[in-house]
C-alpha positions in Angstrom: 81.7 59.7 129.7 78.6 57.9 132.0 75.2 60.4 132.0 74.3 61.8 135.3 72.3 59.4 137.6 69.1 61.1 137.8 67.2 58.3 140.4 66.8 59.2 143.9 69.2 56.9 145.3 70.7 58.0 148.6 73.1 60.6 148.2 76.8 60.0 148.9 79.1 62.2 150.1 80.7 64.7 148.4 84.4 63.9 148.7 82.8 60.5 147.2 81.6 61.9 144.3 84.9 63.8 143.1 88.6 62.3 143.1 90.9 63.9 145.2 92.9 67.0 143.5 96.5 66.3 143.4 98.6 68.3 146.0 101.0 70.7 144.4 103.8 72.9 146.4 104.9 76.4 145.0 107.5 77.4 146.7 108.1 80.8 145.6 108.0 84.4 146.5 105.0 86.5 146.6 104.1 89.3 144.1 102.0 92.0 145.5 100.7 92.8 141.9 99.7 89.4 141.4 101.1 89.0 138.0 103.5 86.4 138.9 105.1 84.5 141.5 103.2 82.7 144.0 100.0 84.1 142.5 100.4 83.2 139.2 101.3 79.6 140.3 98.1 79.4 142.9 96.1 80.6 139.9 97.2 78.3 137.5 97.5 75.3 139.5 94.1 75.8 140.3 92.8 76.4 137.2 94.5 73.4 136.0 92.7 70.9 138.7 95.3 71.0 141.4 95.2 72.3 145.0 98.0 74.6 145.5 99.8 74.8 149.0 102.5 77.6 149.0 106.2 78.0 150.8 106.9 81.8 150.2 110.8 82.6 150.2 110.3 86.4 150.0 108.0 89.4 150.0 107.9 91.9 147.4 106.5 95.3 146.8 106.1 95.1 143.2 103.3 96.0 140.8 103.0 96.1 136.4 105.9 98.5 136.2 108.4 96.5 138.2 109.7 95.3 141.8 110.4 98.0 144.0 111.8 96.2 147.2 112.1 92.4 147.9 112.6 91.0 151.1 113.5 87.1 152.2 111.5 85.4 154.9 113.8 84.2 157.4 115.4 80.7 157.2 113.7 79.7 160.2 110.0 80.7 158.9 111.2 79.0 155.3 112.2 75.6 157.2 108.7 76.0 159.0 106.7 76.1 156.3 108.4 73.3 154.4 107.9 71.0 157.6 104.3 72.1 157.8 103.2 70.9 154.5 105.3 67.7 154.5 103.6 66.5 157.6 100.1 66.7 157.0 99.6 67.8 153.0 102.8 65.9 151.0 103.3 66.9 147.4 102.5 64.7 144.1 105.0 67.5 142.7 106.4 70.6 143.7 107.2 73.4 141.4 110.6 76.2 142.6 110.4 79.8 141.8 112.3 82.8 143.1 115.0 81.7 145.8 116.8 84.7 147.3 119.7 84.0 149.0 122.3 81.0 148.8 121.9 80.2 152.3 117.8 79.3 151.2 118.7 77.3 148.3 121.3 75.1 150.4 119.1 74.8 153.0 116.1 73.8 150.3 118.7 71.2 148.6 119.4 69.4 152.1 115.9 69.2 152.9 114.8 68.1 149.5 117.3 64.9 149.3 115.3 64.1 152.5 112.0 64.6 151.1 112.2 62.6 148.1 113.9 59.6 149.6 110.4 59.5 151.6 108.3 60.7 148.8 107.9 60.3 145.0 107.3 64.1 144.6 108.7 65.1 140.9 110.2 69.0 141.4 110.6 71.3 138.4 112.4 74.7 139.1 111.9 78.0 137.0 115.6 79.7 138.4 114.3 83.1 138.6 117.4 85.0 138.6 116.0 88.8 137.8 112.8 90.4 136.4 111.2 91.2 133.3 111.8 94.8 134.3 115.2 94.9 134.8 116.4 93.8 138.5 118.6 91.1 139.1 119.0 88.8 141.8 122.2 86.3 141.7 125.6 86.6 142.8 128.4 83.8 142.3 127.5 81.8 145.7 123.8 81.9 144.5 125.1 80.3 141.3 127.2 77.9 142.7 124.0 76.9 145.5 121.6 76.6 142.4 124.3 74.0 140.7 124.2 72.0 144.1 120.2 71.9 143.8 120.4 70.5 140.1 120.9 67.0 141.4 117.4 67.3 143.2 115.7 68.9 140.3 113.4 66.6 137.8 112.8 69.4 134.9 114.9 72.8 135.1 113.0 75.5 132.7 115.4 78.4 132.4 115.5 81.2 129.8 118.7 82.0 127.8 119.6 84.1 130.0 119.4 81.8 133.2 120.9 79.1 131.1 123.9 81.1 130.4 124.5 82.4 134.3 123.9 78.6 135.4 126.2 77.1 132.9 128.9 80.0 133.4 129.3 80.1 129.5 126.8 82.0 128.0 128.7 82.5 125.0 129.2 78.8 124.3 126.2 76.9 122.0 122.6 76.2 124.0 123.5 72.4 123.5 126.9 72.9 125.1 125.7 74.8 128.0 123.1 72.6 128.5 125.6 69.6 128.9 127.3 71.3 131.8 124.5 71.0 133.9 123.4 67.7 132.8 127.0 66.9 134.0 126.1 69.1 137.3 122.9 66.3 138.1 120.4 68.1 135.8 118.0 65.4 134.8 115.8 67.2 131.9 116.4 70.5 130.9 113.8 72.7 128.9 115.3 75.9 127.6 112.5 78.4 126.9 112.5 80.1 123.5 111.0 83.7 124.4 115.0 85.5 124.4 115.8 83.1 121.2 115.9 85.3 118.7 113.4 84.4 116.1 111.0 86.5 113.6 107.9 84.3 114.0 108.2 81.4 116.3 109.2 80.6 120.0 110.6 77.3 120.1 111.5 75.6 123.5 113.9 72.9 123.6 114.1 69.9 125.4 116.7 68.2 126.3 116.6 64.8 128.0 120.1 62.7 127.9 120.8 62.4 124.8 117.4 63.3 123.0 116.3 66.7 122.0 112.9 67.9 121.3 112.0 71.0 119.7 108.2 72.7 120.5 107.3 75.5 118.5 104.5 78.3 118.9 103.6 81.5 117.1 105.3 84.6 119.0 102.4 86.7 120.1 103.0 89.9 119.6 101.4 91.2 123.1 102.7 93.7 125.9 100.9 91.5 128.4 103.5 89.0 129.4 104.2 89.2 133.1 104.3 86.1 135.0 105.2 83.9 131.4 107.7 81.8 133.5 105.8 81.2 136.5 102.9 80.4 134.4 104.5 77.5 132.1 106.3 75.9 134.8 103.4 75.8 137.4 101.4 74.3 134.3 104.1 71.8 133.9 104.3 71.1 137.6 100.5 70.5 137.6 100.3 68.2 134.3 102.8 66.0 136.5 101.0 65.8 139.3 98.2 64.4 137.5 100.3 61.7 136.0 100.9 62.9 132.2 104.8 61.5 131.1 107.0 64.7 130.6 106.7 65.3 126.9 103.1 65.0 127.2 102.7 67.3 130.2 105.3 69.8 128.0 102.8 69.9 125.0 99.5 70.6 127.5 101.8 73.2 129.3 102.8 75.2 126.3 99.1 74.8 124.8 98.0 76.4 128.2 100.6 79.1 128.1 99.7 80.0 124.3 96.1 80.5 125.4 97.1 82.4 128.5 99.2 84.7 126.3 96.6 85.0 123.9 93.8 86.2 126.2 96.4 88.4 128.4 94.9 91.9 129.7 96.4 94.9 131.2 96.4 95.2 134.8 98.3 98.6 135.5 100.3 101.1 133.3 103.1 98.3 132.4 103.0 95.1 130.9 100.2 92.8 131.9 98.9 89.6 133.4 98.5 86.2 131.7 94.8 84.9 131.6 94.0 81.7 133.2 92.3 79.8 130.4 91.5 76.5 131.8 92.3 73.1 130.4 93.7 73.3 126.9 90.9 72.2 124.6 91.9 73.8 121.2 94.3 72.4 118.4 95.5 76.4 117.7 97.3 76.2 120.8 99.0 73.2 120.5 102.9 73.5 119.8 104.9 72.3 116.6 106.9 69.4 117.2 110.2 68.6 115.5 113.2 66.3 116.3 115.2 63.8 115.1 113.3 61.4 112.4 109.9 63.1 112.1 108.5 63.9 108.8 107.9 67.4 107.3 104.6 68.7 107.7 103.1 68.1 104.2 101.8 70.8 102.3 98.5 70.1 101.9 96.0 67.6 104.4 95.5 64.1 103.6 92.1 62.9 102.1 89.2 63.2 104.1 86.7 61.2 105.7 83.2 62.2 105.2 81.1 59.5 107.2 81.9 58.1 110.6 83.9 55.7 110.8 81.9 53.7 113.0 82.7 50.5 114.7 86.3 49.6 113.2 87.0 46.0 113.6 91.0 45.2 113.2 91.9 41.9 111.9 94.6 39.4 110.9 93.8 37.4 108.5 91.6 37.0 105.1 89.0 34.6 107.1 88.1 37.1 109.9 87.8 39.7 107.2 85.7 37.7 104.9 83.4 36.8 108.1 82.8 40.5 109.2 82.0 42.3 105.8 78.7 41.2 105.1 77.8 43.1 108.6 79.0 46.3 106.9 81.4 47.5 109.6 82.0 51.4 109.4 85.6 50.7 107.9 87.9 47.6 108.3 91.5 47.2 109.3 94.0 44.6 107.8 96.8 44.3 110.0 99.8 41.5 108.7 102.8 41.3 110.8 104.5 38.5 109.0 104.3 36.4 105.6 106.6 36.6 102.5 106.3 39.8 100.1 104.4 37.5 97.7 102.1 36.4 100.6 101.4 39.8 101.7 100.9 41.1 98.4 97.9 38.2 97.3 96.4 39.2 101.1 96.2 43.0 100.4 94.8 42.1 96.9 92.4 39.9 98.0 91.4 42.0 101.0 90.9 45.3 98.5 88.6 43.0 95.9 86.6 42.0 98.7 86.2 45.6 100.6 85.3 46.6 97.6 82.5 44.1 96.5 80.7 44.9 100.0 81.9 49.1 99.9 83.6 48.7 103.0 86.7 51.2 103.6 89.7 49.2 103.9 92.7 50.3 106.0 96.1 48.5 105.5 98.4 48.9 108.8 102.0 49.5 107.8 101.9 48.0 104.1 101.2 51.6 102.6 103.4 50.7 99.2 101.4 47.8 98.6 98.2 49.8 99.7 99.1 52.4 96.9 99.7 49.9 94.4 96.7 47.8 95.0 94.4 50.9 95.5 93.2 50.3 99.4 91.1 53.1 101.0 93.5 54.2 103.5 96.8 53.0 105.4 97.1 53.3 109.1 100.6 53.8 110.4 101.9 53.8 114.2 104.5 56.8 115.1 107.5 55.0 114.6 106.7 54.0 111.4 106.0 57.3 110.1 109.7 58.1 109.3 110.2 55.0 107.4 106.6 55.7 104.8 106.8 58.0 102.1 103.5 60.6 102.9 104.4 62.6 99.7 103.2 59.0 97.8 100.7 58.3 100.0 98.8 61.4 99.6 99.5 62.0 96.3 97.7 58.4 95.4 94.8 59.9 97.1 94.9 57.0 100.3 93.4 58.4 103.6 96.0 58.4 106.5 95.3 57.3 109.9 97.9 57.6 112.8 98.1 56.4 116.3 98.8 58.2 119.5 99.1 57.6 122.8 98.5 60.8 124.8 99.0 64.4 123.7 102.7 64.5 122.9 102.2 61.9 119.8 98.9 63.3 119.1 100.6 66.7 118.6 102.8 65.3 116.5 100.0 63.6 114.4 97.7 66.5 113.9 100.8 68.7 112.3 101.0 65.8 109.8 97.0 66.8 109.0 96.2 63.0 108.6 92.5 61.8 108.0 91.8 60.5 111.3 93.5 60.0 114.3 93.7 56.8 116.8 93.1 58.0 120.7 94.2 55.4 122.5 94.9 53.0 124.5 91.9 53.5 126.4 91.9 50.7 128.4 94.3 48.1 129.3 95.0 45.7 126.4 96.2 42.1 125.4 96.3 42.9 122.3 99.9 43.9 122.1 103.0 45.1 124.3 102.2 48.9 125.3 104.8 50.8 126.2 102.9 53.9 127.8 99.8 53.6 130.4 96.0 53.4 129.3 94.5 57.0 129.0 91.4 56.2 130.8 87.8 57.9 129.7 88.7 61.0 131.0 91.6 61.9 129.2 90.2 60.6 126.4 87.5 63.3 126.5 90.0 65.6 126.8 91.8 64.6 123.7 88.6 64.7 121.1 88.0 68.5 121.0 91.8 68.9 120.5 91.4 67.3 117.0 88.6 69.6 115.9 88.2 68.9 112.2 90.3 65.7 112.6 88.3 62.6 113.1 89.2 60.5 115.7 89.0 56.9 116.9 89.5 55.2 120.5 91.1 52.2 120.4 92.4 49.7 123.1 90.8 47.5 125.6 87.3 48.4 124.5 84.2 46.2 125.5 80.3 46.1 125.9 81.3 47.5 129.2 82.7 50.3 128.3 81.2 50.9 124.5 78.7 53.6 125.7 80.9 55.3 127.8 83.4 55.7 124.9 81.1 56.7 122.9 79.9 59.6 125.4 83.4 61.0 124.4 82.5 62.0 121.0 84.8 59.9 118.9 83.9 59.1 115.6 84.8 55.6 115.5 85.7 52.7 117.8 88.3 50.3 117.2 88.1 47.1 118.1 90.3 44.1 118.1 89.8 41.3 121.0 86.2 41.8 121.7 85.4 41.0 118.1 88.2 38.7 116.9 88.4 36.7 119.6 84.5 35.8 120.1 82.7 32.9 119.6 80.9 33.8 116.8 82.8 37.5 115.3 80.0 38.2 112.8 77.6 38.3 115.4 79.6 40.5 117.8 79.9 42.9 115.4 76.4 43.0 114.4 75.5 43.3 118.1 78.4 46.7 118.5 76.8 48.0 115.1 73.6 48.4 116.9 75.0 50.1 120.0 76.7 52.2 117.7 73.6 53.3 116.1 71.9 54.1 119.2 74.8 55.7 120.9 76.4 57.7 118.2 73.1 59.4 117.5 72.5 60.2 121.1 75.8 61.9 122.0 75.6 64.0 118.9 
C-alpha cells in the first residue's frame, strides 16, 4: 500500500479520498436490549465497513432475560420502508431476520421478486422462528410462507431446530432436510452448528448444489451468546457486499463471529451480548475446513523458512534458471508442465545441481516425487494438487512446502496444513494462466497477511515495477514474479533491478 502523501497539494474532497461503502439493508425486528435483531445487524455491518440501512418488521420489548412483548409493524409501513430504500439507497446485499407474520413474508416475497429483477442484490436470510430464551414465533401458515420465500434467497442460515421446522422433517438426516429445501428453491444453505451435539467443536455445514463443506471452530464456553445468529448472518451479508465469493465470505464471517463470541460481555442479569471486534486479523479464529478430497492436517508443521523469500522468480526452463541464478534471487521455482518422465527427471536433477552450486533455494512445482528423490529444497503445490500429493512423504523428507491460495477460503485450508509458506494471489490481472478467481488487489492482500502470522507469505500475480513498492508495503515475505522477469529482453538484468527494489522496500516496511 502506498505511503500517505504529505505534500502541500490542493486538498481533495473527503468523498474522493474514501471509496463508497457498500449499502446493505437489514430487514429484521428491533431488539430493545441491543444485543440481537436490527441493533446487532447495524453494529456488525458498520464494523465491517458497510453502510447499514434498515426496514423494521417488528418492535420488541426485551432485555437480557427474554422477550416480554412483540408487535409487528403494519404492512403499509413495512412496504413504505422498502420503497423508500429502493428509491434512493439500493442495496448491494440484503439480510433478512425475524418476519413476524405470514402476510408480511408473502408481501416480501412479491417485493423481492421485482427488486431482484432490477438489481443484482444478494439476499441472506436468517429464519428467526424463536428466541434463545424459549419464545416461538411460527405457525404452519408462517412456515409455508417462508418456503415460498426460498427461491428469492441466495443463502439461508437456519440452525438445526429451524431447519427441522422449515423442512417439516426434523427427524430425518440433515442432508435430507436440506435437499427438501433445495427442491423448494433454496440456493445455498448454511446449517449452523450450535445446536449440533458435539463436545469440542461447533461445525457449520454449507450446502451448495451437490457440494458440502464443513467449517469447524472451537466451542467457546461463554454465557454471552445473545445475537449469535444475527451477527453471523449480517457479517456474511457484509462480506458478500464487499464482493467476496460465498465461501470466502463465510470463512471471514465465521472468524468474525468467533472473535465476537470470545470477546462477548455481560449486559444484564441474563446472557450477554457479542462484541464487534473489527475485521478478522487473527489466524486463531479461522475455521478448520473439511470436505471431499481434502488432506488431513499433518501432525507437525512442515520445515520452516528462516530467511525472507525475497524476489521469487518462477521459470519454466533450465535456460532461464541458468540466466537468473547468478543474480542470487531469494529463491526460485521451476514450473515444468510438459515432458516425458525421463525428460522431467533430467531437468529437475540439473536444476537441483545448479541451485546447490549457487546456494539458491529451489522449489519444484507439482512434481513432488522427483523433488523428494532428487533433493530439492521444497515443493510448491496448487490447491487442486494437494489431494494427489503424499504430504507425509514430503514432510518426512524434510522438504519445504508452499501452497497457492486465491482468497480467504483457500488460505484457511492451506494454513491448517501448516506449510512452509503460502502464496497469496493473484494480486493483479495476469496473463500467465487462466484464473477462475478475480484479482485480490492490494487491499485484500494487506488484509490477508495478518491472518498468516507465523507463516511466511508470498504475493503473486501481475506484479511489476509499478506495483512492486505497494506490494512490499503489505509486509509479505516474498514477491513471486513470472512475466515481469521471464518475458523481459534481459531477464537477469530485470531480476537485478527487482532485487535492489526489494532491499530498499523490505527493510523500510519492517
